[in-house]
N, C-alpha and C positions, 0 to 999 in steps of 0.2 A: 681449523687444522686439528685440534684436539679431538673433535667429534669424528673427523675422518679417520684419524689414527685409531680411535676406539672401535669404529665400525670395521676397519680392516682387521684388527685383532680378533674381534668377535667372529667375523667371517672366516678367518683362518682356523680358529678353534672349532667352529661348526663344521667346516669342510673336513678337518681331521677326524672329527667324530663320525661323519658320514662315511669317510674312507674306511674307518675301523669296522663299522657295522657292515659295510659292503664286503669287506674282505672276510670277515667271520662267516657271513651268510654264504659266500662263495665257497669257502672251504668245506662246509657241511652239506652243500647242495648236490654234490656229485653222487652221494650214496643213494639218493632216491631217484636217480635217472636210469632210464632204460638204455641198454648198450653203453654203459659207462666205460667199459673196458675199451671199446672201439674208439670212443671219443678221446680217452686218455692216450691211446697209442697214436692217434692222429696228431694230438697236441705235442707229444714227444717228438714226433717227426718234424713238426713245424718249428718247435723251439730248439730241439737238439740236433737232429740230423742235418737240417739246412744250414745250421750255424757252424758245423764242423770245419768247412774249408776256410772261412774267415778267421776262426779261432786259431787254426794251425798256422796260417800265413802270418798273422800278427804275432803269435807266440814265437815263431822261428826268428823273425826280424828283431823282436824284443830281446831274445836270447843272444843274438849276434851283437846287438848294440851293448847289452849289459857286459858281455865278455870283453868287448873292446874297451869300454869306459873303465870298468873295474880293474882290468889288467894294468892300465896306465896309472890308476890311483894306487894300486897295491905295489907297483914297481917302484914308486917313490920311497917305499919303506922296505924294499927288498923282500916282499911277501907275496910273490906271484903264485906260490904254491897254495895260497888260501883262495885262489879264484873259484874253485869248485864249491867251496863252502859259501862264498859270498854270492855267487850267482844263484845257487839253489835256495838258500834261505831268503834272499830278496824276492825271488820268484814265488816261492811257496807261500810266504807269509803276507806279501803285499801285492806285488805287481800281477801275479797270476789271477787271484780272485777279482781284483779291481778291473783290470783290462778285459778279462773275459766277460764280466758283467756289462761293461760299457759296450763291448762289441755286440753282445746279445740284444741289449736294449736298442742299439742302432738298427739292427736288422729285424729281429722278431718282435721286440717291444713296440716299435713304431708301426709295424704291420698290424699288430693286435689292436692298437689304439685306433688306427685308421679304419680297420674292418668294423669294429664295433660302432664307430662314429657314423659310418655309412649306413650300417644296419639301423641305427637309431633314426637317422634322417629319412630313411626309406620306410620307416614305421614297421620294420620287420620285428623289432623287439616288442613293440606294442601288439603285433599279431600273435607272437608266441604267448604273451600274457592273456590275450583274448581266448586262445585255445587251451588255457589252463596248463601251460607248460612253463616250468620254472626257467626263466631266461638266464638267471645266474648259473644254475646247474648245467644248462645246455650250452652256454657260450663261454663263461668265465671260469667255472670251477675246473674243467679239465686242463686249461692252460696254467692255472695256479699250481695244481699238483704236478703237472709236467715240469714246471720251472724248478720245483723242489728236487726233482729227479735229475734234470739235465744240467743245472748250473754246476754242481760239484763234479759231474763227469766231464763236462767241457773244461772246467778248471784244471782237472787232472791232465787232460790232453795238452792244454796250454803249458802247464808246468813241465811236462815231459819234453815237449818240443823245445821250449825255451832253454832248458838245461842242456839239451844236445846242441842248441844254437851257440850257447856259451862255450861248449866243448869245441865246436867247430872253429870259433874265433880264437879261443885261448890256446888250444892244443895244436890244432892243424895249421893255423896261420901265424901265431905269435910264439910258438915253441914251448909252451908250458908242458911239463911232464905229464904224460897220460895217467900214469899211476897216481901221481900226487893229486890230480884233479878229482879223480873218482874216490880215492881214499879219504880225502878231506870231506867230501860229500857224505860218504857212508858213515864217517865217524861223528859228524856234527848234526845231520838231519835225523830227527827222532819222530816217533809217532805223534808226539805232542804238536810238533810243528805242522805236520800234515793235518792233524785234527783241527787245529786253529784255522788253517786255510780253508778247510771244508765248512767250518762254522760260518766263516765270512761268506763263502759262496752261497750257502743255503739262505743266509739272511738277505744277501743282495737279491737273490732270485725271488724270494717271497715279497720283498718290499717293492722292487721295480715292476714286477708283473702286476701286483695290486694297483700301483699308481697308473700304469699304462692302461689297464682294463677300466679303472675308475674314470679316467679322463675320456676314454672312448665311449663308455656306456652312458655317461651323462654329458655328452658333447652339446646337447641342446640347451643345457643350463650353464655350462662352463665357458662357452664361446660367446664372444660379443657379436658375431655376425652369423647368419644362417648359411645353410648349404655347404658347398664344397670348401669355401674359405673357412667356415667354422671347424670342419674336420681337420683341415690343415693347421689351424690355430691350436686345437686341443692336442693334436699329434705332436707338434713342436713342444708344447707345454709339457706333455708327458715325458718326452725324451730329456728335456732340460731338467725337470724336477727329479727324474730318476737318476741322472748323472750326479746332481747335487746330493741326493740321498745316499748314493753309493759312497761318495767321498766323506760325507759327514758320519755315516754309520761306520765306515772303516775306522775313523778316528776313535769313535766311542767304543767299538768292539775291541780294538787294539788296546786301548787304555784299560778296559776291563780284564782282558786276558793277561796282560802284563802284571796285573796285581793279584792274580789268582795262582 
């Protein structure tokens, strides 16, 4: 048992090192590629534009639920006028970056992992290397840079829609004063809050895209079974690990930001 535990620990550290090297190589590989701009634009479309509808829908219903729940919590203390502040800060600092990242991982991250896994099994990645084409720069790097661009933008969309969702529930349905809702928001939300939310969004985008790409790119090594079942296994693994990393890194980043 001790031997197995040690082997598992060594394997985890080795895989973390491989992921780090993989990510760093992917970051710098874009600059040596031909038509790098076109690849980046295509990646922005896949990660950003295609995820806009799901982000807006989830953001709206999240804001509706937040407005409803926080209204009844605040009403116990006769503080319904604080609803705008509560909804906006909760969304901008925590729920917006986390929910947006999870939604993007579920749609774009899983697709990225599955695509790379299929290309690995079909030996397309090996063919690129045979033709002396940097496979990381061709397949992974544009997605990684696109994630750094798209995650904060989509997080801003989520925040905006969620705040309006809280307004719809609190003001239009439950009777909170319109001016009080927005005045508390304008008075309490600062640039620091928005900056902290974007720091989380960029961090989540970088980490989750790297994890999804790594699992798909090395699906032949990370899966226990070959073929389509192996791709399915590594795709599931990528989504699960990414979700865990989002929540764990959220706690770490929040602890750090609160102390600075």
